[in-house]
Structures are given as C-alpha cells and as structure tokens.
C-alpha positions as CSV (number, residue, x, y, z in Angstrom):
1,M,-0.1,-0.4,-0.2
2,T,1.1,3.8,-1.1
3,A,1.4,6.1,1.4
4,N,2.9,9.1,3.1
5,L,4.4,11.0,-0.1
6,N,6.8,13.1,0.4
7,S,5.0,16.4,-0.2
8,D,7.4,18.6,1.0
9,L,10.3,17.3,-1.8
10,R,7.5,17.7,-4.6
11,R,7.0,21.2,-3.7
12,A,10.5,21.8,-3.8
13,I,11.0,20.1,-7.3
14,L,7.8,22.2,-8.5
15,D,9.8,25.4,-7.5
16,L,12.6,24.2,-8.9
17,V,11.3,24.0,-12.3
18,Y,8.5,27.1,-11.9
19,K,10.8,29.2,-10.9
20,G,13.7,27.7,-13.1
21,R,11.5,27.4,-16.0
22,D,13.4,24.2,-17.0
23,G,13.4,20.6,-15.9
24,H,11.0,17.3,-15.7
25,I,8.5,17.4,-13.3
26,P,6.7,14.2,-14.1
27,S,10.2,12.2,-14.4
28,A,11.1,13.5,-11.0
29,F,8.2,12.6,-9.1
30,S,8.5,9.1,-10.3
31,I,11.5,9.0,-8.4
32,V,11.9,10.9,-5.8
33,D,10.5,8.3,-2.9
34,L,13.6,5.8,-4.0
35,V,16.1,8.8,-3.9
36,D,15.0,10.0,-0.8
37,H,15.2,6.7,0.8
38,L,18.5,6.0,-0.8
39,Y,20.0,9.0,0.9
40,G,18.0,8.8,4.2
41,E,18.7,5.1,5.2
42,V,21.4,3.6,2.5
43,L,24.1,5.4,0.7
44,R,27.1,6.0,3.4
45,V,27.5,10.0,2.5
46,D,28.8,12.9,4.1
47,P,27.8,15.7,2.7
48,R,30.2,18.0,4.6
49,A,32.8,15.6,2.9
50,P,31.4,14.5,-0.5
51,Q,34.4,13.1,-1.9
52,W,34.7,11.0,1.4
53,P,36.9,7.8,0.1
54,G,34.9,5.5,2.2
55,R,31.6,7.1,0.5
56,D,29.0,4.7,-1.7
57,Y,28.2,6.0,-5.2
58,F,24.7,6.8,-6.6
59,I,24.7,7.4,-10.0
60,L,21.4,9.1,-11.8
61,S,21.9,7.2,-14.7
62,K,18.3,8.9,-15.5
63,G,19.7,12.2,-15.7
64,H,16.6,14.3,-16.8
65,G,15.3,13.4,-13.8
66,C,17.8,15.2,-11.7
67,V,15.6,18.0,-10.3
68,A,14.6,15.0,-7.7
69,L,18.0,14.6,-6.8
70,Y,18.8,18.4,-6.3
71,A,15.9,18.4,-3.9
72,V,17.1,15.5,-1.9
73,L,21.0,17.1,-1.9
74,R,19.3,19.7,-0.5
75,K,17.6,18.0,2.4
76,Y,20.3,16.1,3.5
77,G,22.9,19.1,3.4
78,F,25.0,19.0,-0.1
79,L,23.3,22.0,-1.3
80,N,21.7,24.9,0.0
81,D,18.9,27.2,-0.6
82,R,20.7,29.5,-2.8
83,D,22.1,26.4,-5.0
84,L,18.5,25.9,-5.4
85,E,17.6,29.6,-6.7
86,G,20.3,29.1,-9.2
87,F,18.8,26.3,-11.0
88,C,19.1,26.8,-14.9
89,R,20.4,30.2,-13.9
90,E,23.6,31.6,-15.3
91,G,26.2,31.5,-12.8
92,G,24.3,28.6,-10.9
93,L,25.7,25.2,-10.2
94,L,22.2,23.1,-11.4
95,G,21.3,22.6,-14.8
96,E,19.0,20.8,-16.7
97,H,21.3,17.6,-16.3
98,P,23.7,17.2,-13.3
99,D,27.4,17.9,-13.6
100,C,30.1,16.0,-11.5
101,R,32.6,18.8,-11.9
102,K,30.8,21.5,-9.9
103,V,27.0,19.7,-7.9
104,P,28.5,18.2,-4.1
105,G,27.1,14.6,-4.1
106,V,27.0,14.1,-8.1
107,E,29.2,11.5,-9.3
108,A,28.9,11.5,-12.7
109,S,27.5,13.7,-15.4
110,T,24.5,12.0,-17.0
111,G,21.7,13.2,-19.5
112,S,22.5,10.9,-22.2
113,L,20.6,8.1,-21.6
114,G,22.2,4.9,-21.3
115,H,25.3,6.2,-20.0
116,G,25.2,6.1,-16.2
117,M,24.9,2.5,-15.8
118,P,28.3,1.2,-17.7
119,L,29.9,4.0,-14.9
120,A,28.4,2.5,-12.5
121,V,29.8,-1.3,-13.4
122,G,32.8,0.6,-13.9
123,I,33.1,1.9,-10.6
124,A,31.9,-0.7,-8.9
125,L,34.6,-3.3,-10.5
126,G,37.5,-0.3,-9.7
127,L,36.3,-0.5,-6.1
128,R,37.0,-4.0,-6.1
129,I,40.0,-4.0,-7.7
130,Q,41.3,-1.7,-4.7
131,G,39.7,-3.8,-2.0
132,A,37.0,-1.5,-1.1
133,D,33.9,-2.1,0.6
134,N,32.2,0.8,-1.0
135,R,28.6,0.1,-2.8
136,V,27.6,1.7,-5.9
137,V,23.7,2.4,-6.8
138,T,22.4,3.4,-10.0
139,L,19.0,4.4,-11.0
140,V,17.9,3.7,-14.9
141,G,14.6,4.5,-16.7
142,D,12.4,1.7,-18.0
143,G,13.1,3.7,-21.5
144,E,16.9,3.9,-21.0
145,C,16.3,-0.1,-20.8
146,Q,15.8,0.4,-24.4
147,E,19.8,1.5,-24.8
148,G,22.1,-1.4,-25.4
149,T,24.6,0.0,-23.0
150,I,22.1,-0.9,-20.2
151,W,22.3,-4.9,-21.2
152,E,26.0,-5.0,-21.9
153,S,26.7,-3.6,-18.6
154,A,24.1,-5.6,-17.0
155,N,25.6,-8.8,-18.7
156,I,29.4,-7.6,-17.5
157,A,27.9,-6.7,-14.2
158,A,26.6,-10.5,-13.9
159,N,29.6,-12.0,-15.3
160,L,31.9,-10.4,-13.1
161,R,29.5,-10.7,-10.2
162,L,29.6,-7.2,-9.2
163,G,28.0,-7.8,-5.8
164,Q,28.5,-4.4,-4.7
165,L,26.4,-2.9,-7.6
166,C,22.4,-2.4,-7.4
167,A,20.7,-1.1,-10.3
168,V,17.0,0.6,-9.6
169,V,14.7,0.7,-12.5
170,D,11.9,3.4,-12.5
171,W,9.4,1.2,-14.0
172,N,6.6,4.1,-14.6
173,G,5.8,2.7,-18.0
174,S,7.1,5.3,-20.5
175,A,8.6,2.5,-22.8
176,A,5.3,0.9,-22.7
177,Q,3.9,3.4,-25.1
178,L,6.2,2.2,-28.1
179,M,7.3,-1.6,-26.5
180,P,4.4,-2.9,-24.8
181,L,5.7,-6.2,-24.9
182,D,8.7,-5.7,-22.0
183,D,8.9,-8.1,-19.1
184,L,12.3,-6.1,-17.4
185,P,12.1,-8.3,-14.4
186,A,12.4,-11.6,-16.7
187,K,14.9,-9.6,-18.7
188,W,17.1,-9.0,-15.8
189,A,16.7,-12.1,-14.7
190,A,17.8,-13.3,-17.7
191,F,21.0,-11.5,-17.5
192,G,21.9,-12.9,-14.3
193,W,20.6,-10.4,-11.9
194,R,18.7,-11.1,-8.5
195,V,15.7,-9.6,-9.3
196,R,13.2,-7.5,-6.4
197,V,9.7,-5.9,-7.9
198,I,8.6,-3.1,-5.8
199,D,5.9,-0.3,-5.6
200,G,8.6,2.3,-5.9
201,H,6.0,5.1,-3.9
202,S,5.8,2.5,-1.0
203,H,8.3,3.5,1.9
204,E,7.7,0.0,3.3
205,E,8.7,-1.8,0.2
206,I,11.3,0.2,-0.7
207,R,12.6,-0.1,2.5
208,S,12.3,-3.9,2.5
209,A,13.9,-4.4,-0.5
210,F,17.2,-2.6,0.2
211,A,17.2,-4.2,3.3
212,S,17.8,-7.6,1.6
213,W,20.5,-6.8,-0.5
214,C,23.6,-8.0,0.8
215,P,26.4,-6.5,-1.0
216,A,29.7,-8.5,-1.4
217,P,32.5,-8.1,-4.1
218,T,31.9,-11.7,-5.8
219,A,28.3,-11.9,-5.3
220,Q,25.2,-11.6,-8.0
221,P,24.5,-8.3,-8.5
222,Q,20.9,-7.1,-7.5
223,V,18.4,-4.9,-9.4
224,I,15.1,-3.2,-8.0
225,V,12.4,-3.3,-10.6
226,A,10.0,-0.6,-8.9
227,R,6.8,0.0,-10.3
228,T,6.0,3.9,-10.6
229,V,3.8,6.5,-11.4
230,K,5.3,9.4,-13.7
231,G,4.0,12.5,-11.9
232,K,2.9,10.6,-8.5
233,G,1.0,12.5,-5.9
234,V,-0.6,15.3,-8.3
235,P,-3.4,13.6,-10.5
236,L,-3.0,16.5,-13.1
237,L,0.4,15.3,-14.1
238,E,0.3,11.6,-13.6
239,G,0.9,9.7,-17.0
240,H,2.2,10.4,-20.2
241,G,1.8,13.0,-22.4
242,Q,2.1,16.8,-22.4
243,W,3.7,17.1,-18.6
244,H,6.4,15.3,-19.6
245,H,8.8,18.6,-19.9
246,R,5.9,21.4,-19.6
247,I,6.5,24.4,-17.2
248,P,3.3,25.2,-15.3
249,S,1.3,28.4,-15.8
250,A,1.3,30.6,-13.1
251,E,-2.5,29.0,-12.3
252,E,-1.1,25.1,-12.9
253,Y,1.7,26.2,-10.3
254,R,-1.0,27.2,-8.1
255,A,-3.2,24.4,-8.6
256,I,-0.4,21.9,-8.0
257,T,1.3,23.7,-4.6
258,E,-2.7,23.3,-3.5
259,V,-2.9,19.4,-3.6
260,L,0.2,18.9,-2.4
261,S,-0.3,21.2,0.6
262,R,-3.3,18.9,1.4
263,P,-3.1,16.6,4.7
C-alpha cells in the first residue's frame, strides 16, 4: 500500500522547475521517493565531505530526473537554498542535467540515456580491484532500458559478479507507449541479476527491498524494479503526455501547490 508520499520534496521540485523555467516534473516525481530513501537510510555519505573515500556512490543514469536529486541533496545538506535558487540560471551550479564537476554529491554527469549504468559498473569493478567495500547504486529508467549499453553493462556485471552494485529501474511505463511487450523483471533475471519487484512509492516496500540487499565483492548483483507513476502525487501530472517537459503556468502552479499542501 502506498502512503506518506513526500509532499515537501515534491513542492521543492515544483518550485525548482517553475522558477528555473526548465526541468521534468513527472519524471522527478516518479523517482523522488526512491532517491530520498537512498540518501536517508541506505547510502554511506557525508555532505560535509562529498568526496570522502569511504562513501557509497549513487549515479542517476536517468539524468533528466535530476531535479529530484537536487531536492534530496538539499534535504541532506549537500546543497543550500541559494544553490537551488540558481537552478538553470547563469552562474548557478544546477543545470537541466547534473554536472559532477560542479554539484557536490553528484558522481557522474548524466543525461544521454544509457551512460550512467556502464559508469556504475566501471566504478564497482574499480572499487573491487582496490579491495574497497564501497557500494554503488544506479537508477535507470524503463525507457532507458531500450539502450544497448544497459544490457552490455548488465551482462558484464553479472559475469564479473559485481555484488557491490545495485541497479534501480524506474518502471513508470514510459517505454510501454512504444514497446508494450517488455517484461523487465524477466529480462534482468535472464541476464543473471537477482530481481526484486516493488511499488516504488511505498516506503515499506522500498525499505524492505534495500534491507534484503546483501552486497559482497563477488556476489550476484541485485536490481530493484520499482513500479512507479510519472507525476505521482498530483492527478494533473500523472501519466504520459504533455507534462513530460512542460513548465506550469501561474494558475497551474497554484493548483499543483494546493494539491501538494493537502494533508
């Protein structure tokens, strides 16, 4: 059962997009519960030392959902209000896609779909070669899973048994608009991954899935296939269509804010 959606983070995402006049609200709403849980309960990170050698790595391969990541990084102290105010503005740190050269806590510059997953595999392999126990989590979209690099990377990770790697799939149905016959859990299992399917907006199911992940240097890699809804939490935005990369008008902004303000 889905409950307790994080309205505060969704309002922060809405404000970023509305004021910055750029960004993807529905895609960010579909992943924000997952990203919030990762930073709040899973990843070993230190906002005071983003490059701490002992940190875990999170790579948002689905880079166009980065406003969700920015809101979460602000919540956990990597960014401040002034950073958010500079979103998509000249001289600001935060762009439509994340830039690892500028944004504290961002491990890879992503946006071209299919690039973050191979980076995550390379980082996980490098860490194992060094004998380090850092964990690596990457989040990919279901549309992104049409890219060949995703499956080349999945094949390599399974064959090398990169057990410190966990992939999260944002299964919000985007790919089904053109590719309806696509059993993602079966596909990942066929590539040798341990698969867990969850409701990506249920805190209980998200927590249980990550609690079951037992990372080890030569274990089977795990994938969490999270069923999500684009625009989750605001009926006006939910589903597919015109809202993918649309900026709300002043009237729409007020209407969305009103929905997110309800108890």
